[in-house]
C-alpha positions as CSV (number, residue, x, y, z in Angstrom):
1,M,31.5,0.2,53.4
2,R,33.5,4.2,54.6
3,A,31.2,6.5,54.9
4,S,33.6,8.5,52.1
5,S,32.8,5.2,50.0
6,V,29.0,5.9,50.3
7,L,29.3,10.1,49.1
8,I,31.3,9.2,46.4
9,T,28.4,6.6,45.7
10,L,25.2,9.7,46.4
11,F,26.4,12.3,44.5
12,G,26.6,9.9,40.6
13,L,24.2,8.7,41.0
14,V,22.4,12.8,42.4
15,A,24.9,13.8,38.7
16,T,23.9,11.3,37.5
17,G,19.9,12.4,37.5
18,L,20.5,16.3,37.2
19,A,23.0,15.5,33.9
20,D,19.5,14.2,32.0
21,K,18.0,17.0,31.9
22,S,19.4,19.8,29.6
23,C,17.7,23.0,28.0
24,T,19.4,26.3,26.3
25,P,19.3,28.6,28.8
26,S,17.4,32.0,28.1
27,F,15.3,29.6,25.3
28,D,11.7,28.7,26.2
29,Y,10.4,25.3,26.0
30,C,7.1,23.6,25.9
31,S,6.3,20.7,28.4
32,D,6.3,17.3,26.0
33,Y,9.1,18.7,24.3
34,L,11.5,18.5,27.8
35,I,9.2,15.7,28.5
36,Q,9.6,13.8,24.8
37,S,13.3,15.4,24.3
38,K,15.3,17.1,27.1
39,G,15.3,14.6,30.1
40,F,12.6,16.4,31.8
41,T,9.6,14.6,33.5
42,E,6.6,14.6,33.5
43,A,7.4,14.9,37.7
44,D,10.0,17.5,37.2
45,L,7.9,19.5,35.3
46,K,4.5,19.8,38.6
47,A,7.5,20.1,41.1
48,V,7.8,23.4,38.8
49,L,4.3,24.6,39.1
50,K,4.0,22.9,42.6
51,G,2.3,26.0,45.0
52,T,2.3,28.6,41.3
53,D,-1.4,29.7,40.2
54,L,-0.5,27.5,37.8
55,E,0.0,24.6,40.3
56,N,-3.4,22.5,38.6
57,A,-2.4,23.3,34.4
58,D,-2.9,20.9,32.0
59,L,1.0,20.9,31.5
60,K,0.5,21.0,27.5
61,N,-0.1,24.6,28.0
62,V,2.9,25.9,29.2
63,L,5.3,26.8,28.8
64,F,8.8,26.6,30.6
65,H,11.9,29.9,30.4
66,C,15.1,27.3,30.6
67,K,17.2,29.2,33.2
68,N,20.5,26.5,33.9
69,P,20.7,24.1,31.4
70,G,18.4,21.5,33.4
71,D,17.0,23.9,35.3
72,V,13.4,25.8,34.1
73,G,11.0,28.3,36.3
74,H,9.1,31.4,35.1
75,A,5.9,28.8,33.9
76,V,3.3,30.9,31.5
77,L,0.3,29.5,31.2
78,C,-0.8,29.2,27.2
79,T,-4.6,30.3,26.4
80,S,-4.7,28.3,23.4
81,E,-2.1,25.8,22.9
82,C,2.3,25.8,23.2
83,K,4.2,26.2,19.6
84,N,7.1,23.7,19.3
85,P,9.4,25.4,16.6
86,A,9.5,23.8,13.4
87,T,13.8,24.5,13.7
88,E,15.5,24.5,16.6
89,G,14.9,27.6,19.4
90,S,12.8,29.8,21.9
91,H,8.9,27.6,21.4
92,K,5.9,29.7,22.2
93,C,2.2,30.0,23.1
94,D,-0.4,29.8,19.2
95,G,-2.8,32.5,19.7
């Protein structure tokens, strides 16, 4: 197999993995919604928290901010629970 074929294949695999995740920039999302509806995995979200003060937090209580399509960060710990909105829009902490 030629080196160019290998590079094209690898690029395709990486691009496919990134394309699966989606979110609307500037919106906030509860972790369960990101996992169930936006293509993120629990491992993706834990990786975002690694090295932060929320690294060991229960994901169900964490609100993530969408920085770019498919890229979340700026996590906030909800004191009560994370609340999904009734319609499309930013999620929020309940309480």
